[in-house]
N, C-alpha and C positions, 0 to 999 in steps of 0.2 A: 386090478393090476394089468389085466390084458388090455384094458382100454388105454392105460398110460403108455404101454409099450407100443400100441398102434400109433398114438400121437407122436411119439418120439421117432418112430420110423418114418412117419409122414414128414416130420420136420426135417430130418436129414435128407430125405429124398428130394425135397423142394427148396433146400436152403440156397442153392445156386441161382434160384429164380428171383431172389430178393436182394434189394439194396436198402440203404438207410434213407428214411424219409426226411426231407428238408422243407421247412416252411419259412419264407414263401418257396413255392415249388420251383420257381424259375428265377434266374438272376437278372441283371447282374447283382452280385453281392459286394458290398463295400467295406472297407476298413472301418471298424467301430460299429457296424450295423449288428443289431441283435437278431440272431438266426436260431430257429428252433429245430431240434433233431429228435427222431424217434425210430424205433425198429419197425421195419416193414412187415415182418412176419407176425401174424396174430399170436403165435406161440410165445412171443416175448412177454406177453401178459402174465405168463406163468414163471418167467425167469427174470432175474435182474442182470442186465448186461453192463459191461464196462465199455464206454465210448471214448476212443482216443481221437482227438480233433486234428492231429497231425502237426500241431504247433507246440508240442510238449505238454499239452494240457489233457487230462483224462478225468471223466466223471463216471460215477457208478449209479446203479439203480435205473438204468435206461430200459424202458418197456415199449410196447407198441402204442398203448393208449395214453401213456404219460410222456410228454415231451420235455426235453431239457434245452436250455438256451445257452448260446455262446457268442462271444464277440471276438473277432480277430483284430489284433493290433497292427499286423503287418500285411501288406499285399503279397499275393503269390498263390500257387496251387498247392492244396493240402490234401493228403490221403487220409480218409476217415475209416476207422475200423471199430465195428461193434462186436464185442467178444464176450462169450459166456465163460466165466472163469471156472465153471464146473464141467464144462465140456458137453452139456446137453444140446446146446444150440450151435449150429454152424455160424461162423463169422459172417457178418454183413459188412460190405465195404463200398466205398465210392470216392470219387474225387470232387473237390469243390475249389472253384477259383475265386479268390478275393481280389477285387479291383480297387485300385487307389483312386479315391475321389477328392483327396486333400491336395492342396496346392499352395504355393507361395506367389504372391503378386508383388511387384515393385512399382513405386510411384513414377520412376523415370526409366524409360526404355533404353536410353543410351547415356548412362551417367558418366561423369568425369571426376577426376581427382579433386577432392576437397568439397564436393557437392553433397549435401545431405539427402539421403535416400530413405524413403519409408517402405518397410517390408511388412506385408499383411499375410497372416496364416489363415487360409480358408478351409472350412469344414473340419477343423481340428476338434478333437474330443475333449481335450482339457484346455480350452482357449485362454484361460487365465494363468496357466502354469506351463510354459513352454521354454525349452532350452534352445537358445540360438547360438550356432557356431558360424561365424561370418567368413571363414576361410582365410583371414589375414592374421589369425592368432587371437582375435577378439572373441570372447564368449559372454553371452548374457544369460544368466540363470533365473528361473522363476519369473519369467516375463510374460506379458500379455501377448495377444496375437498380433499386435502392431508395435513395431520398434523403429527407431531412426538410427542410421549409421552413416559415417563418413569414411570413405577409403582414402588413405594417404598416398597411395601409389597406384600407378596404372598397372593393369594386369587382368587376368581371368580368375575369378573367385567362385568357388562352389559354396553356397550358403546352405546350411543344414538347419532344419527345425525339428526338434524331438518332441513328439506328442506324448500323451499319457504321463503328465506331470514331469516332463523332461527326462523320460526313461531312455537312457542311451543304449539299452539292450534292444530297443525296437528299431525298426528301419526308419531313418529320418526322411522327411520330405525335403527335397533339394531344389535349388534353382541356380543356374549358372549366370553370373553377372560379369559382363565385360566392361571394365572401367578404363577410360582413356584420358589422356591429357586434353584440356580444353583448347579449342582454337581461339587464341587471345593474343593481344599485343600488350605485354606488361612493360611498364616503364616507371622511372622515378621522376616526379615533377618537383621542382623547388622554386620558391619565390626569389626575387632579387637577382638581376642579371649581373650585377657587379658587387657582390657582398664583400664586406670588410670584416676584419678581426672583431670578435665579440658582437657582431650584428646577429640578431635572432633570425634564423632561416627556417622556413616552414617546408618540410619534406612530405611528400605523399607518394605511397606505393599504389599505383593505379593498375586496375584490371587483374589484381591478384584474387585467387579464389578463396583465400582464407584471410581472416583479420589478424592472425598471429604471424608477425614478421620478425625475422632476425635481421637487425641493422648493424652495419659496420661503416662508420663514418670516415675511415681511412687515417685517422690521427690517433688511433688507440682506443677511441671510445666505441663501445659495443653495447647494443641492447638486444637481449634475447627475449623472444616472445612478445615483442612490443606491438602497439597498434599500427595501423597503416599510416597514421599521421604522426609525425615527429617534429619537434622544434628543437634546434640545436645551435649553439654558438661556438664557432671555432676561435681558439685563443692564439693561434699562430698563423701567419700568412703562408701561402703556398698553394699547390694544386693537389687535390686529394681525390681518391677513388671511393665513391659511396656505393655500398652493396646492400641490396634488399633481397632476402631469400625467405620463401615461405617456410614457416616453422614445421616442416615435414621432413621426409627422408631426403638425404643428400641429392642434389641435382635437380630438384623439382622447383620450378618457379623462381629462378634466380636472375637478377638483372643488375647491371652496374651503370654508373654515370660518373662523369668527372666534374669537379667543381673547383674554381679558382678563387681563393680568398685574398683580397687585396690587403696591403699593410694598413695598420692603424693610422688614421688621420685626425683623430680627436686630440685636443690638448686644451689646457687652461692657462690663462695669463692673469697677472695681477698688476694694477696700475703702478705700484711701487713695491720693491722687495723689502724696503725698510720705511716705516712710518712712525709717527708719534701717537701717543694716546689721544683718542677722540678725533683723529684725522680720518676722514672718510676714504675708503679704498673702493676700487671698481674691479670686480672679478668677472672674467669673461670666459665662457666655454665655447670653443670653436669646433664646428663640424659635428656637434652632438646631434643624435638622431631623434631623441624624444622631445616632446613639447615641454616637459618639465625635468628638472635636474634635482637630485638630492644633494644638497650642499651641507658640508660639515666644516665649521670654521676653526675647529681645534681648541676652542675655549669653552666647550660645553654646549655651544649653539648649533642646532641642526634644523634645517628647514627645506621644504619643497619650494623650489624657485624657478626662475626663468634662466635663459642662457647668459644674461648679464645681471649681476646683482651688485648692490652697494652695501657696504658694511663698515661699522666703526667699532674698533676694539676699545674696551674701557680699562684695560690693564696692560702693563708691559709684559713682554715675554717673547719666546720663540714659538710660533704656531704653524701647524700644517693644515692647509686648506685642502679638503677632499671633495671631489665631484663624482657622482655616480649617475650615469645616463639612464633615461627612461624612468626617472623618479625612483631610482634605486633597484629596479628590476635587473639591470646589468650589474653583475658582481665586480666588474673591473673598476678600479679606483684610480682616478687621476689626481695627482697631488702637486702642490706647490707650497714652498715655505715662505714665511714672512716674519720679519722681526719688528716688534712694536717696542719703541723706546720711550722712556719717560724723560723729564727735564732733569739733567744732572749738572748743567753749567760747565761741563768739561768739553771743550770744542777742539777738535783736531782737523786740520785740512787734509782731505784725501786726494782731491784733484783741484787744480786752480790754473786758470789761463786768463789773459786779457787780449781783446781784439777790438778793432773798430767795427762799426755797425755793418760794414760790407763783408765781415768775416775774415778780413785780412789784417796785416799789421801795417798797411800803408793805404793811402787814399788821396785822390786829387779832387778838390771841390772848388767851385767858383767863389769869388769874393761875396761876403754877406750871406753865404748859404747857411740854412738851418739844418741841413742834412748831414750832420756829423755828430756822432756820439761814440764814446768808448764804453765797453762793458767788461765787467769782471765776473767770470763764471767760476763757481766753486761747488764742490760736493763735500759735505762735512760729515765727520763722525762725532756724534754727540750733539747735544742741544744747548745753546747758550748765546752769548753776545760776541759779535764780530765787529771790530772797529778798525778804521784806517782812513787814508786820505789819498786823493788823486794828486799827481804831480804833473803840471803842465809847463812846458818850456823850462824845466828845472826847478820850479817853485811850487810849494804847497798850494793847491787850488781849491779843493772841495773835500770836506770831511764827511764821513758816514759812520753810522752806528746802527747795526742791524741785528735782529734776532734770527738766528739760523737754527734749522732743525736737522736731526739725524736723517741721513739719506737724501735730503732735499738738494736738488740742483739750484743753487742760489745765484741769481743774476743781479748785479748792482750796476746801474747805468750812471753815466754822468748826467747832470740835470740839463733839461732843455732850456730853462730860463734861470739864471743866465747860462747861456751855452758856452761852448768852447770858443776860443778866439778865432774869428773869421774875418776881421776887418783888415788885418795886416797880412799882405801877401807874403808868400815864402813858406819855408819849412817850419812846422811846429811839432813838438814832441809831447808824448803822453806816457806816463807810467803810474804805478800805484804802490803805496806803502801800507802794510798792515801793522797795527799797533797791538791788537789783541786777536788771537792768542800770541803773546810775545815770545813764548818758549819755542816757537817754530818759525823763525824768520825765513822769509822767502824773498828772493830777488826776482822781480818781474822784468820782462824785456821792455824795451822802449818802442812805442808805436810812433809812426810819423804820418802826418798828413800835410799836403801841399795846398796852400790857398793861392788860387790864380789871381792875377791882377785885374780880372774882369768878372762880371757877374753872370755872364752867359755860360752855358754848358752844352756840349754836344752829347746827345743821348744815343747810345749804341743800340742797334737793332739785332745784328748778327755778326759773328757767332756769339753764343752765350759766353759770359765770363767763365773761365775754367774749362773751355772746350778742349776735347782731346780728339784728334783725327789721325787717320792713317796717312802715310807719306804720299800716297797717290791720290788721296781725296782732298783736293784744294778747295777750301770753302770760300764763299763770297763774304767780304767784310762790308757791312752797310750801317747807316746811321740816319737819324732824323735831321732835317734842316733846322738849325737854330735861328732865332730871330736875328735878322741882319746878315746872315751868312750868304756868301757869294761863291767862294772857292774853298777847296779843302786840300789838306795834305795828311798823309798817313806815315807813321814811322814804326819800325820794329826794332826791338833791342833784345839781345840775348842775356842782358844783365839789367837789374833793377835800377841801380844807381844812375846811369845816364838818363833814363827816361823819367825818373822821379825828379831829377834836378835840371832837366832840359839842357844837358851839356852839349858842347859843340860836336861831340862824337856822333850824335844822332844824324842819320841820313833820312831826310824827309822826302817822301814821294809825292809829287804833285799830281792830283787826280782831277784838277780843274773844277768844273761845276758838278761833277758826278757825285751822287750820294752813296756810291758803292765802289768797291775796288776788289778785283781778283788778282792776286800776285802773279807777276810774270815768272817764268821758270827760274830765271837767275835770282830773283828776290826770294822765291820759295826755297831755292837750294841753299841760300846763305843762312836760313834760319836753322839753328841747331836742333838735332833730333833727340828725342827721349829726355827732354828737360823742358821746364817752363820758359816760354818766350813772352815778352811784354810788348804791347802795342797800344797806340792811342791816335786820336784824330785832332787836328787843329782846323778851326774855321776862320776864314778871312772875309773882310767886307770888300766892297768894290774898290776901296783905296789900298788894298793889300795890308790892312791892319788886322792883327789878331784880335778876334772878338770872343772866342770861346775855345775850350778844349774839352775833350772827353776824359772820363776817369781812365786809369790805367787798367787794361784788360789782360787776362792771362790766356795763353793757348799753348798746347803741347802737341808736337808732331811726333808720332811714334813710327818706328820701322817695324812693320808687322811681320815678325819672324814666327809668330804663332797664329795658327788658323783656328777660328771658333766656328763650329757648325751646329746648327739647330736641326734636330731630326724629328722631333715630335713635341706638340704642346697639347696638354689636356687640362680639364678641371680636376678637382680633387676626387671626383667620383669616377675618373678614368675615361670620361667622354672626350674624344679628340676634338681639337679646335684647329681650323684651317690656318696654315702658316702663310702669311702674306706680309706686305709692307706694314699694314696695320692689323693688329691682332684684335678681333672683335669678340668680346665675351662679357656677359653680365655677372659672372661669378666674382666673389670677393677675393679669391686667390686662384692662381693658375700654376701648373707644374710645367717646367720647361726641361726637356731632355736634349742633350747634345753631346758634343765631344770637343776636345782640345788636342791639336797636333802641333808639335814644336819642331823646328828645323834643326835643332841641335840637341845635345844632352844637357840635362839640368838636374841638380840634386833636389831642388824644390821649384815648383811652379805654383803660383797662387791665382785663383780665379775669383775676382771680386764682382759682385752684382749690385748695381745701383738702381734704385727706382726714384726718379726725380731727385738725383744727387744724394739720396740717402742710402747708405750701405745696408742692404737687406740680407746678404749672404756672402760667405767667404769660404772657399774650398781649397784644400791643400793637396797637391799631387807630389809624391815623393819618387825620387830616382827615375826621372823621365828620360827615356831613350829617344834618339833621333827619329823623327817621323812616326813615333809611337802614338797611336790614338788612345786617349784617355776619356772615358765616358763620365758624364756628370748628370745630376738631377738636382734641380733647385726649385723652391717655391717662391713665387713673386706676388706681392700684394697688388690687387687691382681695385682699389677703393675709390679712385678719382675718375672723373670723366675722361681725362687723358693722362697717360703716364708714359714717360720716356724711360726706357730700360737700357742700361749700358753694361756690357760685359767687358771686363778688362783682365788681361792675363799679365802677370808680373813675374819676372825672372829674378829670383833672389840669389842666384849664383854670382851675378855681377853686383854693383849696388843695385838695390831693387828698382827696376825700371819696367815701364809698360811695354810689352812686346806684342800685344794683340788686343784688338778692340772690335766690338760688334754692337749695333744698336737695334732695339725693338721699340715699337710704339704700340701701346695698349689703348684701346678705345672701349668705353663701357656704355 
């Protein structure tokens, strides 16, 4: 008993000389490292101490010769206390510093928005079970020590990684990440510099940092989270603002561009709107972009074909022909209707006219000429038999019996052999009488042709028959020298009768031996304006005998009170063509932009456009004010090597007269 008391007294006496033993004996000590602890005083071999590690953890049964181990989960300085719960031993204490050796490394030192970053946790104790908090609201639980992350916005983020199976009660390992916007030049690229309605346009969002793009095409069509490449077809013309924005937070990676969509220029035509069964038709698609077209003929037949197709209907009916560009990839349908008729033997005349072969109802020909025929032109409704006869000089002359078809423009000519009377000089008359269909009697006008008493004829060179000119533009009248011709005379008549019958009222102008004549001011002044005037030439031999005459020619002099201006000419793709005396273009059609200005007021003005004397367009202007400029746009065919284009303005407030004229010449 005395020995025990001595030991106790010794222990209390020297307790302040002892601290807790740590193995290893010197640091540094790291988070997660296994450290051993024991009492320093040998007397602890006789007592069991409670060791408090300073991190909320306590173990019992600590002695001098028996160590206990511990592992700190957080860095910091901890106060250790070894305590005898029975009070026999004095407390042993000491401090221990736990150093952090864990860290997070990132794959990119200066990351930017939208860029994928790899985060790696180094020296973690549970590397397969880490909780990651990215600082932008994103959390990854039960993850490995390597993760990938993309920041959507620029900013400074503190990334936290929780060790020890993602224990959030422990101190996380952190890293500060500065995310910036990339230095880049984002833009929208699109194909086709002059796109049109329904044309597929390829858009590309370039230099964006993400492949998820919000698109707005400006016409109501929106794509959210689409790819950087988009193909789109506008269905209306106009100018649109296209927007591409990265599918991130607002304001990040946004760019706009403007695109102008030209009007639709595609259309289809059919060779005849009304045909009969088994009659071939020709359907043509103009300005279509694809190599192939999906055709539907409305009778159950559909085919992939070319821009021009031939087709024959086998049954009667009303059909709608449909064409889809790009072999059907274009959803826009172009349609045209056609009527296919069978044979019903019920014929009605829709349109009928008779003319001489010069397109007029009068003509002058030399004696014994074979160059004279009359033609009956008709458009029929129904299919059947048409009968009748020609009347020459008041007597039945030649009978005809023809099969006519629905919608067909039928032409019936007088025969060449035997031809019309040309041996007897003077005036001859021609008309026609239809006997079937008898239920629709028609009275046709009487045509007249004058047979000269000589076999020669003067051939006119200029101006062309039916020439229209401005008052200030005096043309030159010229002709070829006929056989035996020596001298010439020219006459002008404001009325047809005197010049057709060679009356004494005619005033002949002697031009001597010249083969041309430009009217003197007084002659030009006496020709009436804004109506047809008639002129012809006589040729004389050296004995002053008449040996030849020309046919009667028409000319009209207009007082140009309307001004026609051409401002721009383009092809159908919008490419400008230089305006000159001769318009050079290899395109099948051209667009002409211009204006009309009238010196007075008019309820209606009509602009007629002729290409080689064929009417190709007619535009109406309503309620025109004095000197008001009215714009126009017209399409002109350019299918020949040389085409003469005439613009004529007519005022319908008076009787309809030409008040303006302009000429263009196309060369292909």
